[in-house]
C-alpha positions as CSV (number, residue, x, y, z in Angstrom):
1,X,117.4,136.7,3.4
2,X,114.0,136.4,5.1
3,X,113.6,138.6,8.2
4,X,111.3,136.1,9.8
5,X,111.0,132.3,9.2
6,X,111.0,129.0,10.9
7,X,112.8,125.8,9.9
8,X,111.6,122.8,11.9
9,X,114.0,119.9,12.5
10,X,111.2,118.1,14.5
11,X,107.6,119.2,15.1
12,X,106.7,116.7,17.8
13,X,104.9,114.0,15.7
14,X,105.1,110.6,17.5
15,X,108.6,110.3,19.0
16,X,110.6,112.8,16.8
17,X,110.7,115.5,19.4
18,X,110.5,119.3,19.1
19,X,113.4,121.3,17.6
20,X,112.8,124.5,15.6
21,X,115.2,127.0,14.1
22,X,113.9,130.5,14.2
23,X,115.4,133.1,11.8
24,X,114.7,136.6,13.1
25,X,116.6,139.3,11.4
26,X,120.3,138.2,11.1
27,X,120.0,135.8,14.1
28,X,119.3,132.0,14.1
29,X,117.8,130.7,17.4
30,X,117.1,127.1,18.3
31,X,113.9,126.5,20.1
32,X,114.1,123.3,22.1
33,X,116.3,120.3,21.3
34,X,114.2,117.1,21.7
35,X,115.6,115.2,18.7
36,X,116.9,111.7,19.3
37,X,120.1,112.6,17.5
38,X,121.5,115.8,16.0
39,X,122.2,114.3,12.6
40,X,119.7,116.6,10.9
41,X,121.4,119.8,12.2
42,X,123.8,121.3,9.8
43,X,127.1,122.7,10.9
44,X,130.7,121.5,11.3
45,X,133.0,123.5,13.5
46,X,130.7,126.4,13.7
47,X,127.3,126.0,15.3
48,X,124.2,126.0,13.1
49,X,122.5,128.6,15.3
50,X,123.6,131.6,17.4
51,X,121.5,130.9,20.5
52,X,119.4,128.0,21.9
53,X,116.5,127.9,24.3
54,X,115.0,125.0,26.2
55,X,111.4,125.5,27.4
56,X,111.3,122.6,29.9
57,X,113.0,119.3,30.9
58,X,110.7,116.8,29.1
59,X,112.8,114.5,26.9
60,X,111.0,115.5,23.7
61,X,112.1,119.1,24.3
62,X,115.6,118.7,25.9
63,X,117.1,115.2,25.5
64,X,119.8,116.3,23.0
65,X,120.9,119.5,24.7
66,X,123.9,117.7,26.3
67,X,125.0,116.5,22.9
68,X,124.4,120.0,21.5
69,X,126.7,121.4,24.2
70,X,129.4,118.8,23.6
71,X,129.4,119.4,19.9
72,X,129.4,123.2,20.1
73,X,130.5,124.1,23.7
74,X,130.5,127.9,23.0
75,X,126.9,128.0,21.9
76,X,124.8,129.9,24.5
77,X,121.9,127.8,25.8
78,X,119.2,129.4,27.9
79,X,116.4,128.1,30.2
80,X,114.8,128.7,33.6
81,X,116.5,127.8,36.8
82,X,114.2,124.9,37.6
83,X,114.5,123.5,34.1
84,X,118.3,123.5,34.4
85,X,118.0,121.4,37.6
86,X,115.6,118.9,36.1
87,X,117.4,118.4,32.7
88,X,120.0,115.9,34.0
89,X,117.2,113.3,34.4
90,X,117.5,113.0,30.6
91,X,121.0,111.6,31.0
92,X,121.0,109.2,33.9
93,X,124.5,107.8,33.1
94,X,126.1,111.3,33.3
95,X,127.0,112.8,36.6
96,X,125.6,116.4,36.7
97,X,125.2,117.0,40.5
98,X,124.7,120.8,40.1
99,X,122.2,120.5,37.3
100,X,122.8,121.4,33.6
101,X,125.5,124.0,34.3
102,X,126.1,124.5,30.6
103,X,122.7,126.3,30.5
104,X,122.4,129.9,31.4
105,X,119.5,130.4,33.8
106,X,117.2,133.3,33.0
107,X,114.8,135.0,35.4
108,X,111.1,135.2,34.8
109,X,109.5,138.2,33.1
110,X,112.8,140.0,32.7
111,X,113.9,141.1,29.2
112,X,117.5,140.0,28.5
113,X,119.5,141.4,25.6
114,X,121.2,138.5,23.8
115,X,122.8,140.6,21.0
116,X,122.4,144.0,19.4
117,X,118.7,144.5,18.8
118,X,117.8,141.0,20.0
119,X,116.1,140.4,23.4
120,X,114.3,137.5,25.0
121,X,111.9,137.1,27.9
122,X,110.7,134.0,29.8
123,X,107.2,133.6,31.1
124,X,105.9,130.7,33.2
125,X,104.1,128.2,31.0
126,X,102.4,125.9,33.6
127,X,102.7,122.3,32.6
128,X,105.8,121.6,34.8
129,X,107.9,123.4,37.4
130,X,110.2,125.6,35.4
131,X,108.4,125.2,32.1
132,X,108.7,128.5,30.1
133,X,107.2,130.3,27.2
134,X,109.8,132.4,25.2
135,X,109.1,135.8,23.8
136,X,111.9,136.9,21.3
137,X,112.1,140.4,19.8
138,X,114.4,141.9,17.2
139,X,114.3,145.6,16.8
140,X,115.6,147.7,13.9
141,X,115.4,151.5,13.3
142,X,112.4,150.9,11.0
143,X,110.5,148.0,12.5
144,X,110.3,145.5,15.4
145,X,109.7,141.8,14.9
146,X,108.5,139.4,17.6
147,X,107.9,135.7,18.0
148,X,106.2,134.0,21.0
149,X,106.9,130.2,21.5
150,X,104.7,128.4,24.1
151,X,106.6,125.1,24.5
152,X,104.2,122.9,26.4
153,X,101.7,125.1,28.2
154,X,98.8,124.8,30.6
155,X,96.4,127.7,31.6
156,X,95.1,126.1,34.8
157,X,97.0,125.7,38.1
158,X,98.2,122.2,38.8
159,X,99.4,120.8,42.1
160,X,103.1,121.8,41.6
161,X,103.0,124.5,38.9
162,X,101.0,127.7,38.5
163,X,99.3,128.1,35.2
164,X,100.4,130.4,32.3
165,X,99.6,134.0,33.4
166,X,97.3,134.8,30.5
167,X,96.4,138.2,31.8
168,X,100.0,139.4,31.6
169,X,100.3,138.4,28.0
170,X,97.0,139.8,26.7
171,X,97.4,142.0,23.6
172,X,101.1,141.1,23.1
173,X,100.5,140.9,19.3
174,X,103.6,139.0,18.2
175,X,104.2,138.6,14.5
176,X,104.2,134.8,15.0
177,X,102.9,132.5,17.7
178,X,104.4,129.0,17.7
179,X,101.9,127.0,19.8
180,X,101.6,123.4,20.9
181,X,98.4,121.5,19.9
182,X,98.8,118.3,21.8
183,X,95.1,118.0,22.7
184,X,93.8,119.3,19.3
185,X,90.2,120.6,19.6
186,X,89.3,118.3,22.6
187,X,87.5,119.9,25.6
188,X,88.2,118.7,29.1
189,X,86.7,119.5,32.5
190,X,88.5,121.9,34.8
191,X,91.7,120.5,36.3
192,X,90.3,120.3,39.8
193,X,87.3,118.3,38.5
194,X,89.8,115.9,36.8
195,X,91.7,115.5,40.1
196,X,88.5,114.9,42.1
197,X,87.3,112.4,39.5
198,X,90.6,110.4,39.7
199,X,90.6,110.5,43.5
200,X,87.1,109.0,43.4
201,X,88.3,106.3,41.0
202,X,91.3,105.4,43.2
203,X,89.2,105.5,46.4
204,X,86.6,103.1,45.0
205,X,89.2,100.7,43.7
206,X,91.0,100.5,47.1
207,X,87.6,100.1,48.9
208,X,86.9,97.1,46.5
209,X,90.0,95.4,47.8
210,X,92.3,96.0,44.8
211,X,95.8,97.6,44.8
212,X,96.7,100.3,42.3
213,X,99.6,100.7,39.9
214,X,100.2,104.1,38.2
215,X,102.7,104.1,35.4
216,X,104.1,107.7,34.8
217,X,106.9,109.5,33.0
218,X,109.9,110.5,35.1
219,X,108.8,114.1,35.8
220,X,105.5,115.8,36.0
221,X,102.6,113.4,36.3
222,X,104.1,111.2,39.0
223,X,104.9,114.1,41.3
224,X,101.5,115.6,40.7
225,X,99.9,112.3,41.7
226,X,101.9,112.2,44.9
227,X,100.7,115.6,45.9
228,X,97.1,114.7,45.0
229,X,97.3,111.7,47.3
230,X,99.0,113.7,50.0
231,X,96.4,116.4,50.1
232,X,93.0,115.1,48.8
233,X,90.4,114.6,51.4
234,X,89.8,111.0,50.2
235,X,93.3,110.0,51.4
236,X,94.3,112.5,54.1
237,X,94.9,110.5,57.3
238,X,94.0,107.2,55.6
239,X,96.0,104.1,56.3
240,X,97.4,103.8,52.7
241,X,100.9,103.1,51.6
242,X,102.2,104.8,48.4
243,X,105.3,103.2,47.0
244,X,107.5,105.1,44.5
245,X,110.0,103.2,42.3
246,X,113.6,104.4,42.0
247,X,113.3,106.1,38.7
248,X,110.5,108.4,39.8
249,X,111.9,108.8,43.3
250,X,115.1,110.3,41.8
251,X,113.0,113.0,40.1
252,X,111.1,113.6,43.4
253,X,114.4,114.3,45.2
254,X,115.2,117.0,42.6
255,X,111.7,118.4,43.1
256,X,112.5,118.8,46.8
257,X,115.5,121.0,45.8
258,X,113.1,123.1,43.7
259,X,110.9,124.2,46.6
260,X,111.6,127.9,46.1
261,X,110.4,127.6,42.5
262,X,107.1,125.8,43.4
263,X,103.8,127.5,44.1
264,X,103.4,129.3,47.5
265,X,100.7,126.9,48.7
266,X,103.2,124.0,48.2
267,X,105.9,125.9,50.1
268,X,103.4,126.4,52.9
269,X,102.5,122.7,52.9
270,X,106.2,121.8,53.1
271,X,106.6,123.9,56.3
272,X,104.4,121.5,58.1
273,X,105.1,118.1,56.6
274,X,107.4,116.6,53.9
275,X,106.3,116.8,50.3
276,X,107.1,113.2,49.5
277,X,109.0,110.9,51.9
278,X,107.0,110.4,55.1
279,X,106.1,107.2,56.9
280,X,104.6,109.0,60.0
281,X,101.8,111.0,58.4
282,X,99.1,109.1,56.5
283,X,99.1,108.3,53.7
284,X,102.6,107.0,53.9
285,X,104.9,107.8,51.0
286,X,107.9,105.5,50.7
287,X,110.6,104.4,48.3
288,X,110.0,101.0,46.7
289,X,112.4,98.6,48.3
290,X,114.5,96.1,46.3
291,X,114.0,93.2,46.5
292,X,110.3,93.5,46.9
293,X,108.9,92.4,50.3
294,X,106.7,89.3,50.2
295,X,103.5,91.4,50.5
296,X,103.0,95.1,49.5
297,X,100.4,95.6,52.3
298,X,97.0,96.9,51.7
299,X,95.6,99.4,50.7
300,X,98.6,100.0,48.4
301,X,99.3,102.4,45.5
302,X,102.5,102.0,43.5
303,X,103.9,104.8,41.2
304,X,106.4,103.6,38.7
305,X,108.3,104.7,35.6
306,X,106.2,103.7,32.5
307,X,109.3,102.8,30.4
308,X,110.6,100.4,32.9
309,X,109.3,96.8,33.1
310,X,106.5,97.2,35.7
311,X,105.0,93.7,35.2
312,X,106.6,92.3,38.4
313,X,104.7,94.9,40.4
314,X,101.4,93.8,39.0
315,X,102.2,90.3,40.3
316,X,103.2,91.5,43.8
317,X,101.1,89.9,46.5
318,X,97.8,88.1,46.3
319,X,95.3,90.9,45.6
320,X,94.3,92.0,42.1
321,X,95.9,95.1,40.6
322,X,94.2,97.9,38.8
323,X,96.6,99.5,36.3
324,X,95.7,103.1,35.6
325,X,96.9,104.6,32.4
326,X,96.5,108.3,31.3
327,X,93.9,108.5,28.5
328,X,96.6,109.6,25.9
329,X,98.9,106.7,26.8
330,X,96.0,104.2,26.9
331,X,94.7,105.2,23.5
332,X,98.2,104.7,22.0
333,X,98.8,101.4,23.8
334,X,95.5,99.9,22.9
335,X,95.9,101.0,19.3
336,X,99.7,100.5,19.2
337,X,99.8,100.7,15.4
338,X,98.8,104.4,15.5
339,X,102.0,105.4,17.3
340,X,104.4,102.7,16.3
341,X,107.4,105.1,16.3
342,X,106.9,106.3,19.9
343,X,109.3,104.5,22.2
344,X,107.3,105.5,25.4
345,X,104.2,103.8,24.1
346,X,106.0,100.8,22.8
347,X,107.8,100.3,26.2
348,X,104.5,100.4,28.1
349,X,102.9,98.0,25.6
350,X,105.8,95.6,26.0
351,X,105.5,95.1,29.8
352,X,101.7,95.1,29.6
353,X,101.9,92.1,27.2
354,X,103.9,90.3,29.9
355,X,100.7,90.4,32.0
356,X,98.4,88.7,29.6
357,X,97.9,85.7,32.0
358,X,97.1,88.1,34.9
359,X,94.5,89.9,32.7
360,X,92.8,86.6,31.7
361,X,92.7,85.4,35.3
362,X,91.2,88.5,36.7
363,X,94.4,89.4,38.7
364,X,95.0,92.6,36.7
365,X,92.7,95.1,35.1
366,X,93.3,98.1,32.9
367,X,91.8,101.5,33.8
368,X,92.1,104.9,32.2
369,X,91.9,108.4,33.7
370,X,92.3,112.0,32.7
371,X,94.8,114.4,34.4
372,X,95.9,116.8,31.8
373,X,99.1,118.9,31.8
374,X,98.5,120.4,28.4
375,X,95.8,122.9,27.6
376,X,92.8,121.6,25.7
377,X,91.3,123.0,22.5
378,X,89.5,125.8,24.4
379,X,92.6,126.8,26.2
380,X,94.6,126.9,23.0
381,X,92.2,129.1,21.2
382,X,91.8,131.3,24.2
383,X,95.6,131.9,24.3
384,X,95.6,132.7,20.6
385,X,92.8,135.2,20.8
386,X,94.4,136.9,23.8
387,X,97.9,137.2,22.2
388,X,96.4,138.3,18.8
389,X,99.4,137.2,16.6
390,X,99.7,137.6,12.9
391,X,100.9,134.1,12.1
392,X,100.1,130.9,14.1
393,X,102.2,127.8,13.7
394,X,100.8,124.6,15.3
395,X,103.4,122.0,16.5
396,X,103.6,119.1,18.9
397,X,100.9,116.5,18.6
398,X,99.2,114.2,16.2
399,X,99.0,115.6,12.7
400,X,95.3,115.0,12.7
401,X,94.8,117.0,16.0
402,X,96.9,119.9,14.6
403,X,94.9,119.9,11.4
404,X,91.7,120.0,13.5
405,X,92.9,123.2,15.2
406,X,93.9,124.7,11.8
407,X,90.4,123.9,10.5
408,X,88.6,126.0,13.1
409,X,86.7,128.7,11.2
410,X,87.1,131.1,14.2
411,X,90.9,130.9,13.7
412,X,91.0,130.9,10.0
413,X,89.1,134.1,9.7
414,X,91.5,136.0,12.0
415,X,95.0,134.6,11.6
416,X,97.4,133.1,9.1
417,X,97.7,129.5,10.1
418,X,100.5,127.0,9.4
419,X,101.1,123.3,9.9
420,X,104.9,123.0,9.7
421,X,106.7,119.8,8.6
422,X,110.2,118.8,9.4
423,X,112.9,120.3,7.1
424,X,110.3,122.5,5.4
425,X,111.0,126.2,6.0
426,X,107.9,128.4,6.8
427,X,108.3,132.0,5.7
428,X,106.5,134.4,8.0
429,X,106.1,137.7,6.1
430,X,104.5,140.6,7.9
431,X,103.2,142.3,4.8
432,X,99.4,142.7,4.6
433,X,99.5,141.3,1.1
434,X,100.3,137.8,2.3
435,X,97.7,135.3,1.1
436,X,96.1,133.0,3.6
437,X,97.1,129.3,2.9
438,X,94.3,127.1,1.9
439,X,92.9,125.4,5.1
440,X,93.2,121.6,5.3
441,X,90.1,119.8,3.9
442,X,88.5,118.0,6.9
443,X,84.9,118.0,5.8
444,X,83.5,114.7,4.4
445,X,80.2,114.1,2.7
446,X,78.2,110.9,2.9
447,X,74.7,109.5,2.5
448,X,72.1,108.3,4.9
449,X,69.4,105.8,3.9
450,X,66.6,104.0,5.7
451,X,66.4,100.2,5.6
452,X,63.4,97.9,5.4
453,X,63.9,96.8,9.0
454,X,63.6,100.3,10.3
455,X,67.4,100.7,10.6
456,X,69.6,103.4,9.1
457,X,72.7,102.9,7.0
458,X,75.4,105.7,7.0
459,X,77.7,105.6,3.9
460,X,81.0,107.4,4.3
461,X,83.7,108.1,1.7
462,X,87.0,106.1,1.5
463,X,88.9,109.2,2.9
464,X,87.4,108.4,6.3
465,X,89.0,104.9,6.2
466,X,92.3,106.3,5.1
467,X,92.6,108.5,8.1
468,X,94.7,106.9,10.9
469,X,92.0,107.6,13.4
470,X,89.7,105.1,11.7
471,X,91.8,102.3,13.1
472,X,90.9,103.3,16.6
473,X,87.1,103.5,15.9
474,X,87.0,100.4,13.7
475,X,88.9,98.4,16.3
476,X,85.7,97.9,18.2
477,X,83.1,98.8,15.6
478,X,81.0,100.3,18.4
479,X,79.7,103.9,18.2
480,X,77.6,106.2,20.4
481,X,75.1,108.4,18.6
482,X,73.1,111.3,20.1
483,X,71.3,114.4,18.9
484,X,72.9,117.8,19.6
485,X,70.4,120.4,18.5
486,X,69.7,119.6,14.8
487,X,73.0,117.8,14.4
488,X,73.6,114.1,14.8
489,X,76.8,113.4,16.7
490,X,78.6,110.1,16.0
491,X,81.4,109.2,18.5
492,X,83.5,106.0,18.5
493,X,83.8,103.9,21.6
494,X,87.4,102.9,22.1
495,X,88.7,99.5,23.1
496,X,89.8,100.8,26.6
497,X,86.3,102.1,27.2
498,X,84.9,98.7,26.5
499,X,87.6,97.1,28.7
500,X,86.6,99.5,31.4
501,X,83.0,98.2,31.2
502,X,84.1,94.6,31.2
503,X,86.4,95.1,34.1
504,X,83.7,96.4,36.5
505,X,84.7,94.8,39.9
506,X,82.3,92.1,41.2
507,X,82.1,94.1,44.4
508,X,80.0,96.8,42.6
509,X,76.6,95.4,43.5
510,X,73.3,97.2,43.4
511,X,73.9,98.9,46.8
512,X,77.1,100.8,45.8
513,X,76.7,104.4,44.9
514,X,78.8,104.7,41.8
515,X,78.4,105.4,38.1
516,X,77.8,101.8,37.3
517,X,74.6,101.9,39.3
518,X,73.6,105.5,38.2
519,X,70.6,106.1,36.0
520,X,72.6,108.8,34.2
521,X,75.5,106.5,33.1
522,X,75.4,105.5,29.4
523,X,78.7,103.7,29.0
524,X,81.2,105.2,28.7
525,X,79.8,108.7,29.4
526,X,77.7,110.6,31.9
527,X,74.5,111.7,30.4
528,X,73.3,114.1,33.2
529,X,73.5,117.8,32.2
530,X,73.6,118.7,35.9
531,X,76.8,116.7,36.5
532,X,80.3,118.3,36.1
533,X,81.2,115.2,34.2
534,X,78.4,115.6,31.6
535,X,79.3,114.1,28.3
536,X,82.7,113.0,29.5
537,X,83.9,109.3,29.7
538,X,83.6,108.1,33.3
539,X,84.7,104.9,34.9
540,X,82.2,102.5,36.5
541,X,83.6,103.0,40.0
542,X,83.2,106.8,39.8
543,X,80.8,109.0,41.7
544,X,79.5,112.6,41.6
545,X,76.9,114.5,43.7
546,X,74.3,114.1,41.0
547,X,74.2,110.3,41.5
548,X,70.8,108.6,41.3
549,X,70.2,104.8,41.7
550,X,68.9,102.8,38.7
551,X,65.6,101.1,39.5
552,X,63.8,98.0,38.2
553,X,64.8,96.9,34.8
554,X,67.3,99.8,34.4
555,X,69.5,98.3,37.1
556,X,69.4,95.0,35.3
557,X,70.4,96.5,32.0
558,X,73.5,98.4,33.5
């Protein structure tokens, strides 16, 4: 029997969810249970594992925990206190008024003995209130084995969750690190810059006379947006009404019960005014009434559950609606074939298709924004280098993104990297004689040739076309090319980026200080090295302190 191994039931590709069986010494431990059903888990009367952990309450990590408990009621299931309170949102038809009482609530940073020689410890992971990383250790007389599992993690502080405490974990040196790679090798601005950028976008849209619709998951992003609107200087004291639909409102009510688990600055905020429901202090935060009033009022922002049919809200009243989708969701909706198995994306795509007439008539526009709750590539590599593990297993995310991380030379030269697949056991030997698996081949060779009309032709091999990411780039056939030192960087321009350009409001004339009229804006990116948004996609309505008006022919070109 292997002392240390990992058998994935689901590794978080598309909609399969996360569910991993860790073998450490004689013990089997289930890490998360986000499968749609438990058909793939072995076991009859006896449970297939000895213990189970849930890192946080997102459906792709916890939606089958109730079924797991019903099938094997004596199986110990552990999580943080806040996660136990949020988990019932995964089962809206089941009454669990006191949270997931079948879960044992563990304290932060306290080592708990689960069985002889086996201990576990929870660390805050950022991402969501209650989200946890799990450190599991098995000690024998001869050796100690340890595994660190991140769940979904975020290094930066967000509005309602403090970031992962990296300084407390430095030099932990686990035998294996199981880490999410949702964002691949992408690099994003600091979280506060993302928030300011989104606040600028929303402020510009409201000033242009449009209302805003923000589709969100049940927990996490919607509550973060409410706190952003409550506390950002663009909206503090402004006569704006924010409506919240019933699905997201239910999650907000649970958040109010989690106040002792939220950051201290949020607790201080709550001493002076309500976190969410308030029609006295501006902006007003109210539950969306049913049936809808004849007019939503203006300016209006609506936050609604992305899996519900939100098309009636984008027809509410006489003003045009700007529908803001997070970048990740927008990419998958615009290129639905890339994630055809993901129910969340399919549900959003379905109600957006109901609005085809509104899009054609200029009564609805699609916008994208970035407000990450997962660490980017830089954060992921930073965590790995600080923990200094022996093995690194990348899970949770597009297979291409995970392969991008596993292809980083800086990681390949230091760690033993793995890309697990469902139902394929990954052995994790600690012997120094273990051979590093061959890295995935992600380098392609092509040819460049000059043409007679002073153009350039770039010939690429068929492997590029066979990659699923090609569909996204080929959908528009438009690329942006620039020099970076001696390297030529080719970047695809997505369909939603072109839609953003096409959907520039008519109110953005030459006198408006926004990216559309800035000399540094090269659709869809900012080209000013002095700007905090340099080289990142920005919307036409955006603004930063480095703004400079276009002049003469430049203003005409746009």
